[in-house]
C-alpha beads as a LAMMPS data file, in Angstrom:
LAMMPS data file: protein, C-alpha beads

428 atoms
427 bonds

1 atom types
1 bond types

-500.0 500.0 xlo xhi
-500.0 500.0 ylo yhi
-500.0 500.0 zlo zhi

Masses

1 110.0

Atoms # bond

1 1 1 0.000 0.000 0.000
2 1 1 0.999 3.681 -0.172
3 1 1 3.291 4.581 2.726
4 1 1 3.158 7.809 4.731
5 1 1 6.347 9.217 3.204
6 1 1 4.897 9.229 -0.341
7 1 1 4.329 12.774 -1.623
8 1 1 0.751 14.036 -1.198
9 1 1 0.546 14.900 -4.908
10 1 1 1.116 11.254 -5.779
11 1 1 -1.683 10.034 -3.537
12 1 1 -4.054 12.621 -4.974
13 1 1 -3.079 11.973 -8.592
14 1 1 -3.647 8.224 -8.186
15 1 1 -7.109 8.997 -6.815
16 1 1 -7.778 11.467 -9.622
17 1 1 -6.532 8.931 -12.171
18 1 1 -8.973 6.358 -10.833
19 1 1 -11.930 8.750 -11.140
20 1 1 -10.916 9.933 -14.596
21 1 1 -10.415 6.398 -15.929
22 1 1 -13.784 5.450 -14.449
23 1 1 -15.393 8.344 -16.340
24 1 1 -13.602 7.513 -19.601
25 1 1 -14.558 3.830 -19.525
26 1 1 -18.125 4.661 -18.512
27 1 1 -18.681 7.376 -21.117
28 1 1 -16.658 6.457 -24.213
29 1 1 -18.652 3.433 -25.465
30 1 1 -21.952 5.052 -24.479
31 1 1 -21.164 8.195 -26.463
32 1 1 -20.369 6.098 -29.542
33 1 1 -23.735 4.348 -29.127
34 1 1 -25.446 7.724 -28.610
35 1 1 -23.857 9.209 -31.743
36 1 1 -24.853 6.091 -33.661
37 1 1 -28.475 6.563 -32.606
38 1 1 -28.349 10.248 -33.549
39 1 1 -26.478 10.103 -36.856
40 1 1 -26.011 6.466 -37.890
41 1 1 -23.050 4.111 -37.458
42 1 1 -20.917 5.478 -40.317
43 1 1 -21.134 9.082 -39.123
44 1 1 -20.587 8.003 -35.521
45 1 1 -17.327 6.361 -36.608
46 1 1 -16.142 9.554 -38.276
47 1 1 -17.085 11.628 -35.233
48 1 1 -15.163 9.386 -32.839
49 1 1 -12.180 9.389 -35.206
50 1 1 -12.158 13.205 -35.181
51 1 1 -12.220 13.150 -31.376
52 1 1 -9.236 10.770 -31.300
53 1 1 -7.258 13.028 -33.650
54 1 1 -8.100 16.098 -31.556
55 1 1 -6.955 14.342 -28.378
56 1 1 -3.573 13.526 -29.939
57 1 1 -3.048 17.175 -30.909
58 1 1 -4.082 18.427 -27.474
59 1 1 -1.755 15.928 -25.795
60 1 1 1.195 17.477 -27.640
61 1 1 0.056 20.976 -26.679
62 1 1 -0.333 19.843 -23.075
63 1 1 3.171 18.371 -23.022
64 1 1 4.624 21.687 -24.132
65 1 1 2.494 23.696 -21.693
66 1 1 3.541 21.477 -18.799
67 1 1 7.255 21.939 -19.521
68 1 1 6.971 25.703 -20.050
69 1 1 4.154 26.899 -17.771
70 1 1 4.345 24.200 -15.125
71 1 1 2.421 21.072 -14.169
72 1 1 -0.219 22.677 -11.962
73 1 1 -1.399 25.416 -14.412
74 1 1 -1.644 22.828 -17.201
75 1 1 -3.659 20.469 -15.021
76 1 1 -6.001 23.309 -14.041
77 1 1 -6.578 24.340 -17.657
78 1 1 -7.289 20.776 -18.777
79 1 1 -9.359 19.605 -15.819
80 1 1 -11.374 22.802 -15.287
81 1 1 -12.137 23.085 -19.005
82 1 1 -13.089 19.408 -19.194
83 1 1 -15.437 19.742 -16.210
84 1 1 -17.139 22.812 -17.708
85 1 1 -17.641 20.997 -21.020
86 1 1 -19.180 18.010 -19.202
87 1 1 -21.632 20.341 -17.448
88 1 1 -22.720 21.647 -20.853
89 1 1 -22.845 18.070 -22.186
90 1 1 -25.274 17.107 -19.425
91 1 1 -27.418 20.167 -20.129
92 1 1 -27.509 19.299 -23.849
93 1 1 -29.102 15.967 -22.913
94 1 1 -31.348 17.220 -20.120
95 1 1 -35.155 17.244 -19.877
96 1 1 -34.994 20.953 -20.834
97 1 1 -32.694 20.866 -23.855
98 1 1 -31.698 18.288 -26.458
99 1 1 -29.057 19.015 -29.095
100 1 1 -27.010 16.485 -31.040
101 1 1 -24.614 19.181 -32.285
102 1 1 -24.021 20.525 -28.775
103 1 1 -23.563 16.955 -27.498
104 1 1 -20.780 16.266 -29.981
105 1 1 -19.067 19.646 -29.476
106 1 1 -19.158 19.380 -25.687
107 1 1 -17.852 15.804 -25.646
108 1 1 -15.121 16.777 -28.107
109 1 1 -14.136 19.723 -25.883
110 1 1 -14.212 17.682 -22.681
111 1 1 -12.105 14.848 -24.062
112 1 1 -9.637 17.140 -25.844
113 1 1 -9.167 19.467 -22.883
114 1 1 -8.451 16.583 -20.576
115 1 1 -5.917 15.390 -23.146
116 1 1 -4.008 18.589 -22.346
117 1 1 -3.704 17.454 -18.722
118 1 1 -2.434 13.930 -19.405
119 1 1 1.300 14.689 -19.977
120 1 1 1.371 16.981 -16.924
121 1 1 -0.183 14.239 -14.803
122 1 1 2.332 11.645 -16.039
123 1 1 5.258 14.005 -15.506
124 1 1 4.108 14.985 -12.012
125 1 1 4.053 11.344 -10.937
126 1 1 7.686 11.051 -12.003
127 1 1 8.658 14.431 -10.493
128 1 1 7.734 13.501 -6.925
129 1 1 8.554 9.782 -6.933
130 1 1 11.953 8.200 -6.413
131 1 1 13.627 5.161 -7.924
132 1 1 12.859 3.318 -4.683
133 1 1 9.122 4.123 -4.684
134 1 1 8.275 4.114 -8.399
135 1 1 7.612 0.386 -8.710
136 1 1 5.209 0.578 -5.759
137 1 1 3.493 3.717 -7.085
138 1 1 3.047 2.383 -10.610
139 1 1 1.776 -0.949 -9.293
140 1 1 -0.927 0.788 -7.237
141 1 1 -1.786 3.067 -10.158
142 1 1 -2.039 0.052 -12.483
143 1 1 -4.352 -1.699 -10.013
144 1 1 -6.567 1.369 -9.577
145 1 1 -6.917 1.832 -13.348
146 1 1 -8.058 -1.767 -13.776
147 1 1 -10.527 -1.404 -10.892
148 1 1 -11.857 1.770 -12.554
149 1 1 -12.173 -0.154 -15.829
150 1 1 -14.230 -2.838 -14.131
151 1 1 -16.490 -0.409 -12.272
152 1 1 -16.903 1.975 -15.215
153 1 1 -17.974 -0.838 -17.525
154 1 1 -20.579 -2.082 -15.064
155 1 1 -22.014 1.347 -14.175
156 1 1 -22.165 2.546 -17.777
157 1 1 -23.899 -0.598 -18.957
158 1 1 -26.619 -0.496 -16.304
159 1 1 -27.260 3.259 -16.146
160 1 1 -27.394 4.048 -19.874
161 1 1 -30.883 4.398 -21.310
162 1 1 -33.510 6.141 -19.242
163 1 1 -30.843 7.539 -16.903
164 1 1 -28.451 8.968 -19.512
165 1 1 -28.886 12.559 -18.299
166 1 1 -28.201 11.550 -14.691
167 1 1 -25.124 9.625 -15.793
168 1 1 -23.774 12.717 -17.569
169 1 1 -24.663 14.944 -14.595
170 1 1 -22.803 12.591 -12.268
171 1 1 -19.799 12.642 -14.602
172 1 1 -19.855 16.469 -14.560
173 1 1 -19.894 16.481 -10.742
174 1 1 -16.957 14.048 -10.514
175 1 1 -14.961 16.044 -13.095
176 1 1 -15.643 19.223 -11.096
177 1 1 -14.361 17.505 -7.943
178 1 1 -11.163 16.571 -9.837
179 1 1 -10.638 20.225 -10.831
180 1 1 -11.327 21.404 -7.268
181 1 1 -8.835 18.934 -5.800
182 1 1 -6.161 20.166 -8.219
183 1 1 -6.925 23.809 -7.383
184 1 1 -6.894 23.358 -3.615
185 1 1 -4.473 20.544 -2.879
186 1 1 -1.978 20.037 -5.755
187 1 1 1.375 21.825 -5.623
188 1 1 3.811 22.579 -8.458
189 1 1 6.470 19.913 -9.072
190 1 1 8.256 20.985 -12.287
191 1 1 12.069 21.328 -11.974
192 1 1 12.889 24.805 -10.670
193 1 1 14.072 27.379 -13.174
194 1 1 13.238 25.247 -16.198
195 1 1 9.797 26.652 -16.964
196 1 1 10.917 30.288 -16.782
197 1 1 13.865 29.651 -19.082
198 1 1 11.599 27.876 -21.544
199 1 1 9.130 30.765 -21.605
200 1 1 11.938 33.231 -22.332
201 1 1 12.732 31.411 -25.598
202 1 1 9.251 31.920 -27.015
203 1 1 6.231 29.619 -26.940
204 1 1 6.088 28.429 -30.547
205 1 1 9.853 28.157 -30.954
206 1 1 10.134 26.150 -27.750
207 1 1 7.294 23.862 -28.815
208 1 1 8.866 23.071 -32.183
209 1 1 12.409 22.733 -30.829
210 1 1 11.298 20.598 -27.899
211 1 1 9.374 18.086 -29.975
212 1 1 12.025 18.029 -32.691
213 1 1 14.634 17.088 -30.087
214 1 1 12.351 14.459 -28.562
215 1 1 11.619 12.839 -31.912
216 1 1 15.354 12.627 -32.658
217 1 1 16.147 10.900 -29.355
218 1 1 17.024 7.272 -30.075
219 1 1 16.279 6.225 -26.497
220 1 1 12.741 7.616 -26.739
221 1 1 12.340 5.911 -30.131
222 1 1 13.214 2.569 -28.533
223 1 1 10.842 3.213 -25.639
224 1 1 8.016 3.971 -28.068
225 1 1 8.777 0.998 -30.320
226 1 1 8.984 -1.452 -27.408
227 1 1 5.693 -0.123 -25.988
228 1 1 4.137 -0.326 -29.467
229 1 1 5.132 -3.980 -29.838
230 1 1 3.556 -4.813 -26.469
231 1 1 0.489 -2.738 -27.328
232 1 1 0.240 -4.507 -30.700
233 1 1 -0.154 -7.802 -28.837
234 1 1 -2.447 -6.511 -26.098
235 1 1 -4.904 -4.763 -28.399
236 1 1 -5.609 -7.957 -30.354
237 1 1 -8.252 -8.896 -27.767
238 1 1 -10.330 -6.087 -29.306
239 1 1 -9.311 -6.759 -32.913
240 1 1 -8.017 -10.018 -34.402
241 1 1 -8.763 -12.294 -31.420
242 1 1 -12.266 -10.848 -31.070
243 1 1 -12.984 -11.499 -34.751
244 1 1 -11.428 -14.984 -34.681
245 1 1 -13.405 -16.136 -31.647
246 1 1 -16.595 -14.706 -33.098
247 1 1 -16.079 -16.606 -36.381
248 1 1 -14.239 -19.803 -35.392
249 1 1 -15.276 -20.583 -31.829
250 1 1 -18.435 -22.701 -32.090
251 1 1 -20.790 -23.017 -29.136
252 1 1 -19.167 -25.335 -26.580
253 1 1 -20.007 -26.750 -23.194
254 1 1 -18.024 -25.012 -20.479
255 1 1 -19.005 -27.045 -17.399
256 1 1 -20.923 -30.155 -16.412
257 1 1 -22.108 -29.914 -12.805
258 1 1 -25.061 -32.189 -12.260
259 1 1 -27.790 -30.987 -14.565
260 1 1 -26.084 -27.630 -15.085
261 1 1 -24.227 -27.663 -18.405
262 1 1 -23.591 -24.067 -19.489
263 1 1 -22.427 -23.432 -23.044
264 1 1 -20.713 -20.392 -24.558
265 1 1 -20.194 -19.039 -28.049
266 1 1 -17.192 -17.036 -29.242
267 1 1 -18.508 -13.621 -28.211
268 1 1 -19.442 -14.893 -24.739
269 1 1 -16.031 -16.533 -24.392
270 1 1 -14.410 -13.217 -25.291
271 1 1 -16.350 -11.527 -22.487
272 1 1 -15.252 -14.207 -20.016
273 1 1 -11.598 -13.786 -21.000
274 1 1 -11.808 -10.004 -20.611
275 1 1 -13.468 -10.326 -17.216
276 1 1 -10.925 -12.910 -16.044
277 1 1 -8.034 -10.656 -17.043
278 1 1 -9.437 -7.636 -15.185
279 1 1 -10.450 -9.586 -12.072
280 1 1 -7.029 -11.243 -11.735
281 1 1 -5.336 -7.854 -12.004
282 1 1 -7.652 -6.347 -9.376
283 1 1 -7.086 -9.290 -7.029
284 1 1 -3.322 -9.718 -7.435
285 1 1 -1.718 -6.469 -8.602
286 1 1 -1.370 -4.975 -5.102
287 1 1 0.610 -8.055 -4.057
288 1 1 3.034 -7.832 -7.001
289 1 1 5.924 -6.538 -4.872
290 1 1 5.585 -9.520 -2.520
291 1 1 4.911 -12.093 -5.223
292 1 1 7.934 -11.100 -7.296
293 1 1 10.218 -9.849 -4.496
294 1 1 13.006 -12.276 -5.415
295 1 1 13.121 -11.131 -9.054
296 1 1 15.224 -8.275 -10.441
297 1 1 13.779 -5.624 -12.750
298 1 1 15.262 -7.431 -15.739
299 1 1 13.776 -10.762 -14.715
300 1 1 10.355 -9.190 -14.148
301 1 1 10.285 -7.485 -17.543
302 1 1 11.661 -10.372 -19.594
303 1 1 9.745 -13.061 -17.708
304 1 1 6.588 -10.956 -17.707
305 1 1 6.707 -10.205 -21.426
306 1 1 7.437 -13.880 -22.128
307 1 1 4.378 -15.065 -20.165
308 1 1 2.220 -12.284 -21.594
309 1 1 3.233 -13.135 -25.177
310 1 1 2.777 -16.881 -24.655
311 1 1 -0.737 -16.330 -23.323
312 1 1 -1.718 -14.204 -26.294
313 1 1 -0.233 -16.765 -28.686
314 1 1 -2.629 -19.322 -27.206
315 1 1 -5.511 -16.838 -27.479
316 1 1 -4.577 -16.292 -31.106
317 1 1 -4.927 -19.942 -32.139
318 1 1 -6.826 -22.090 -29.636
319 1 1 -10.555 -22.805 -29.460
320 1 1 -10.409 -24.903 -26.271
321 1 1 -12.293 -22.978 -23.517
322 1 1 -10.246 -24.100 -20.537
323 1 1 -6.945 -23.679 -22.380
324 1 1 -8.026 -20.132 -23.204
325 1 1 -8.824 -19.520 -19.520
326 1 1 -5.465 -20.972 -18.436
327 1 1 -3.766 -18.666 -20.948
328 1 1 -5.692 -15.740 -19.426
329 1 1 -4.161 -16.540 -16.031
330 1 1 -0.656 -16.866 -17.512
331 1 1 -0.730 -13.669 -19.566
332 1 1 -2.260 -11.647 -16.715
333 1 1 0.486 -12.755 -14.326
334 1 1 2.998 -11.709 -16.977
335 1 1 1.225 -8.379 -17.281
336 1 1 1.329 -7.797 -13.517
337 1 1 5.019 -8.710 -13.466
338 1 1 6.125 -6.361 -16.218
339 1 1 3.820 -3.322 -16.455
340 1 1 5.032 -1.410 -13.346
341 1 1 8.694 -2.050 -14.167
342 1 1 8.241 -0.886 -17.755
343 1 1 6.779 2.361 -16.419
344 1 1 9.677 2.701 -13.980
345 1 1 12.173 2.266 -16.829
346 1 1 10.360 4.948 -18.832
347 1 1 10.470 7.334 -15.851
348 1 1 14.191 6.679 -15.310
349 1 1 15.149 7.336 -18.934
350 1 1 13.072 10.453 -19.672
351 1 1 15.029 13.742 -19.248
352 1 1 13.717 15.798 -16.309
353 1 1 13.704 19.090 -18.216
354 1 1 11.515 17.797 -21.075
355 1 1 9.578 15.184 -19.148
356 1 1 6.072 16.192 -20.251
357 1 1 7.001 16.472 -23.932
358 1 1 8.589 13.035 -23.869
359 1 1 5.513 11.619 -22.139
360 1 1 3.300 13.211 -24.794
361 1 1 5.354 11.722 -27.640
362 1 1 5.463 8.354 -25.861
363 1 1 1.649 8.216 -25.931
364 1 1 1.843 7.835 -29.733
365 1 1 2.247 4.116 -29.122
366 1 1 -1.438 3.882 -28.158
367 1 1 -2.709 5.294 -31.465
368 1 1 -0.155 3.341 -33.495
369 1 1 -1.222 0.178 -31.681
370 1 1 -4.788 0.712 -32.908
371 1 1 -3.488 0.919 -36.474
372 1 1 -1.538 -2.338 -36.028
373 1 1 -4.621 -3.961 -34.523
374 1 1 -6.688 -2.999 -37.569
375 1 1 -4.003 -4.308 -39.927
376 1 1 -3.877 -7.610 -38.054
377 1 1 -7.581 -8.150 -38.714
378 1 1 -6.816 -7.922 -42.446
379 1 1 -3.667 -10.043 -42.186
380 1 1 -5.645 -12.666 -40.251
381 1 1 -7.820 -13.234 -43.315
382 1 1 -4.732 -14.087 -45.373
383 1 1 -2.804 -16.356 -42.992
384 1 1 -3.933 -19.118 -40.586
385 1 1 -4.397 -18.606 -36.854
386 1 1 -1.102 -20.374 -36.099
387 1 1 0.677 -17.820 -38.290
388 1 1 -0.909 -14.965 -36.328
389 1 1 0.285 -16.562 -33.093
390 1 1 3.811 -16.667 -34.477
391 1 1 3.479 -12.980 -35.374
392 1 1 2.514 -12.209 -31.758
393 1 1 5.632 -14.123 -30.681
394 1 1 7.782 -11.989 -32.991
395 1 1 6.285 -8.838 -31.443
396 1 1 7.098 -10.085 -27.936
397 1 1 10.659 -11.116 -28.843
398 1 1 11.275 -7.729 -30.472
399 1 1 10.057 -5.939 -27.337
400 1 1 12.416 -7.961 -25.138
401 1 1 15.396 -7.145 -27.362
402 1 1 14.575 -3.446 -27.177
403 1 1 14.200 -3.533 -23.394
404 1 1 17.547 -5.303 -23.162
405 1 1 19.178 -2.334 -24.912
406 1 1 17.251 0.141 -22.713
407 1 1 18.523 -1.535 -19.544
408 1 1 22.060 -1.030 -20.874
409 1 1 21.302 2.668 -21.339
410 1 1 19.997 2.947 -17.773
411 1 1 23.036 1.126 -16.403
412 1 1 25.354 3.473 -18.301
413 1 1 23.511 6.526 -16.964
414 1 1 23.683 5.176 -13.408
415 1 1 27.439 4.543 -13.754
416 1 1 28.054 8.043 -15.130
417 1 1 26.013 9.879 -12.477
418 1 1 28.582 9.664 -9.605
419 1 1 31.287 10.929 -11.967
420 1 1 29.173 13.948 -12.973
421 1 1 28.369 14.720 -9.341
422 1 1 32.062 14.557 -8.428
423 1 1 32.993 16.875 -11.303
424 1 1 30.323 19.410 -10.292
425 1 1 31.524 19.295 -6.681
426 1 1 35.108 19.921 -7.768
427 1 1 34.210 23.079 -9.710
428 1 1 34.836 26.337 -7.779

Bonds

1 1 1 2
2 1 2 3
3 1 3 4
4 1 4 5
5 1 5 6
6 1 6 7
7 1 7 8
8 1 8 9
9 1 9 10
10 1 10 11
11 1 11 12
12 1 12 13
13 1 13 14
14 1 14 15
15 1 15 16
16 1 16 17
17 1 17 18
18 1 18 19
19 1 19 20
20 1 20 21
21 1 21 22
22 1 22 23
23 1 23 24
24 1 24 25
25 1 25 26
26 1 26 27
27 1 27 28
28 1 28 29
29 1 29 30
30 1 30 31
31 1 31 32
32 1 32 33
33 1 33 34
34 1 34 35
35 1 35 36
36 1 36 37
37 1 37 38
38 1 38 39
39 1 39 40
40 1 40 41
41 1 41 42
42 1 42 43
43 1 43 44
44 1 44 45
45 1 45 46
46 1 46 47
47 1 47 48
48 1 48 49
49 1 49 50
50 1 50 51
51 1 51 52
52 1 52 53
53 1 53 54
54 1 54 55
55 1 55 56
56 1 56 57
57 1 57 58
58 1 58 59
59 1 59 60
60 1 60 61
61 1 61 62
62 1 62 63
63 1 63 64
64 1 64 65
65 1 65 66
66 1 66 67
67 1 67 68
68 1 68 69
69 1 69 70
70 1 70 71
71 1 71 72
72 1 72 73
73 1 73 74
74 1 74 75
75 1 75 76
76 1 76 77
77 1 77 78
78 1 78 79
79 1 79 80
80 1 80 81
81 1 81 82
82 1 82 83
83 1 83 84
84 1 84 85
85 1 85 86
86 1 86 87
87 1 87 88
88 1 88 89
89 1 89 90
90 1 90 91
91 1 91 92
92 1 92 93
93 1 93 94
94 1 94 95
95 1 95 96
96 1 96 97
97 1 97 98
98 1 98 99
99 1 99 100
100 1 100 101
101 1 101 102
102 1 102 103
103 1 103 104
104 1 104 105
105 1 105 106
106 1 106 107
107 1 107 108
108 1 108 109
109 1 109 110
110 1 110 111
111 1 111 112
112 1 112 113
113 1 113 114
114 1 114 115
115 1 115 116
116 1 116 117
117 1 117 118
118 1 118 119
119 1 119 120
120 1 120 121
121 1 121 122
122 1 122 123
123 1 123 124
124 1 124 125
125 1 125 126
126 1 126 127
127 1 127 128
128 1 128 129
129 1 129 130
130 1 130 131
131 1 131 132
132 1 132 133
133 1 133 134
134 1 134 135
135 1 135 136
136 1 136 137
137 1 137 138
138 1 138 139
139 1 139 140
140 1 140 141
141 1 141 142
142 1 142 143
143 1 143 144
144 1 144 145
145 1 145 146
146 1 146 147
147 1 147 148
148 1 148 149
149 1 149 150
150 1 150 151
151 1 151 152
152 1 152 153
153 1 153 154
154 1 154 155
155 1 155 156
156 1 156 157
157 1 157 158
158 1 158 159
159 1 159 160
160 1 160 161
161 1 161 162
162 1 162 163
163 1 163 164
164 1 164 165
165 1 165 166
166 1 166 167
167 1 167 168
168 1 168 169
169 1 169 170
170 1 170 171
171 1 171 172
172 1 172 173
173 1 173 174
174 1 174 175
175 1 175 176
176 1 176 177
177 1 177 178
178 1 178 179
179 1 179 180
180 1 180 181
181 1 181 182
182 1 182 183
183 1 183 184
184 1 184 185
185 1 185 186
186 1 186 187
187 1 187 188
188 1 188 189
189 1 189 190
190 1 190 191
191 1 191 192
192 1 192 193
193 1 193 194
194 1 194 195
195 1 195 196
196 1 196 197
197 1 197 198
198 1 198 199
199 1 199 200
200 1 200 201
201 1 201 202
202 1 202 203
203 1 203 204
204 1 204 205
205 1 205 206
206 1 206 207
207 1 207 208
208 1 208 209
209 1 209 210
210 1 210 211
211 1 211 212
212 1 212 213
213 1 213 214
214 1 214 215
215 1 215 216
216 1 216 217
217 1 217 218
218 1 218 219
219 1 219 220
220 1 220 221
221 1 221 222
222 1 222 223
223 1 223 224
224 1 224 225
225 1 225 226
226 1 226 227
227 1 227 228
228 1 228 229
229 1 229 230
230 1 230 231
231 1 231 232
232 1 232 233
233 1 233 234
234 1 234 235
235 1 235 236
236 1 236 237
237 1 237 238
238 1 238 239
239 1 239 240
240 1 240 241
241 1 241 242
242 1 242 243
243 1 243 244
244 1 244 245
245 1 245 246
246 1 246 247
247 1 247 248
248 1 248 249
249 1 249 250
250 1 250 251
251 1 251 252
252 1 252 253
253 1 253 254
254 1 254 255
255 1 255 256
256 1 256 257
257 1 257 258
258 1 258 259
259 1 259 260
260 1 260 261
261 1 261 262
262 1 262 263
263 1 263 264
264 1 264 265
265 1 265 266
266 1 266 267
267 1 267 268
268 1 268 269
269 1 269 270
270 1 270 271
271 1 271 272
272 1 272 273
273 1 273 274
274 1 274 275
275 1 275 276
276 1 276 277
277 1 277 278
278 1 278 279
279 1 279 280
280 1 280 281
281 1 281 282
282 1 282 283
283 1 283 284
284 1 284 285
285 1 285 286
286 1 286 287
287 1 287 288
288 1 288 289
289 1 289 290
290 1 290 291
291 1 291 292
292 1 292 293
293 1 293 294
294 1 294 295
295 1 295 296
296 1 296 297
297 1 297 298
298 1 298 299
299 1 299 300
300 1 300 301
301 1 301 302
302 1 302 303
303 1 303 304
304 1 304 305
305 1 305 306
306 1 306 307
307 1 307 308
308 1 308 309
309 1 309 310
310 1 310 311
311 1 311 312
312 1 312 313
313 1 313 314
314 1 314 315
315 1 315 316
316 1 316 317
317 1 317 318
318 1 318 319
319 1 319 320
320 1 320 321
321 1 321 322
322 1 322 323
323 1 323 324
324 1 324 325
325 1 325 326
326 1 326 327
327 1 327 328
328 1 328 329
329 1 329 330
330 1 330 331
331 1 331 332
332 1 332 333
333 1 333 334
334 1 334 335
335 1 335 336
336 1 336 337
337 1 337 338
338 1 338 339
339 1 339 340
340 1 340 341
341 1 341 342
342 1 342 343
343 1 343 344
344 1 344 345
345 1 345 346
346 1 346 347
347 1 347 348
348 1 348 349
349 1 349 350
350 1 350 351
351 1 351 352
352 1 352 353
353 1 353 354
354 1 354 355
355 1 355 356
356 1 356 357
357 1 357 358
358 1 358 359
359 1 359 360
360 1 360 361
361 1 361 362
362 1 362 363
363 1 363 364
364 1 364 365
365 1 365 366
366 1 366 367
367 1 367 368
368 1 368 369
369 1 369 370
370 1 370 371
371 1 371 372
372 1 372 373
373 1 373 374
374 1 374 375
375 1 375 376
376 1 376 377
377 1 377 378
378 1 378 379
379 1 379 380
380 1 380 381
381 1 381 382
382 1 382 383
383 1 383 384
384 1 384 385
385 1 385 386
386 1 386 387
387 1 387 388
388 1 388 389
389 1 389 390
390 1 390 391
391 1 391 392
392 1 392 393
393 1 393 394
394 1 394 395
395 1 395 396
396 1 396 397
397 1 397 398
398 1 398 399
399 1 399 400
400 1 400 401
401 1 401 402
402 1 402 403
403 1 403 404
404 1 404 405
405 1 405 406
406 1 406 407
407 1 407 408
408 1 408 409
409 1 409 410
410 1 410 411
411 1 411 412
412 1 412 413
413 1 413 414
414 1 414 415
415 1 415 416
416 1 416 417
417 1 417 418
418 1 418 419
419 1 419 420
420 1 420 421
421 1 421 422
422 1 422 423
423 1 423 424
424 1 424 425
425 1 425 426
426 1 426 427
427 1 427 428
């Protein structure tokens, strides 16, 4: 659990992250359904695509703002603006006013404005954590996000319909609480002197120079590529694996207990696998430090990615229900092993002065992963399921090779740090 010596900002940001993820998971699929009812499925797809593009752009703007203006002002802009847009979104779907145009514009504004806050939030968590506490902090954050995913899915599914306005009003209240917490209780954590120097160089010039430097950084490129390879495996549960189970997994008996003989089809099996993954994370993630206490960071990342990849390879080819469930256990344990340490490695390798920009660029892996997922659906039509499983294995092996090189970079930086400190101390 979080110890007393952990910075207050970290405790608050983990809580805020839980609430925000809960809102995102609760609202996102419901808004797609709502747009589909208003404008049709094709238009709804274009609208959600435009929102995704806007969020990417705002994330880059937010990364620059966080490194030049500071973490706290950027969080306030993003979270206050997002809360205000959610209030308007609720009003646009209230008993007094209904507007499809206002609904889209307000949801676009809310999602985009919060995108501004994301790099500042990620950077702040690195600012006030230490190498000793980061694994613990990221483990708890990972657990809370999965719990929010579980709760958001359940609440959204049951409340949508006759209670849509009340759902949106509740979301507006929670978003307002997030903004109030940031205003009252969050302190600035950006490295001293950096933001003022950045502002002196000019806003646009600093933005372009900062992102140009980040994109040229080979270490960041490896971090993004390794995360993309992992993401390209993980996202298949919503793309290739979902399609394969729907098409190839015939209805099968799952249990035989007396007269109770439940059967499942491919779509139902997919739901069971998703639920199993989330429940195992919620139940075990907080015990990760104890479970894997004898393993080094290297062993946790390589072993975790290996288990994770092996589980997805089974998911990619098998139609045996209990083998699929066993693979769910294996890949989730691998996920719990590796995710916090991968985030720690990212935090250790990102330069302090450009932390938010690097975090913003790093997020590209999420959007690129969606593109890979879409391509894999097409590739899966051309090659057999066993071939797709091999492709997942190639992704996992590539990620491990990249992380091997990143550990060497971290080791070199750690070896050079005492020398730099000694040289600075020797200067008059």
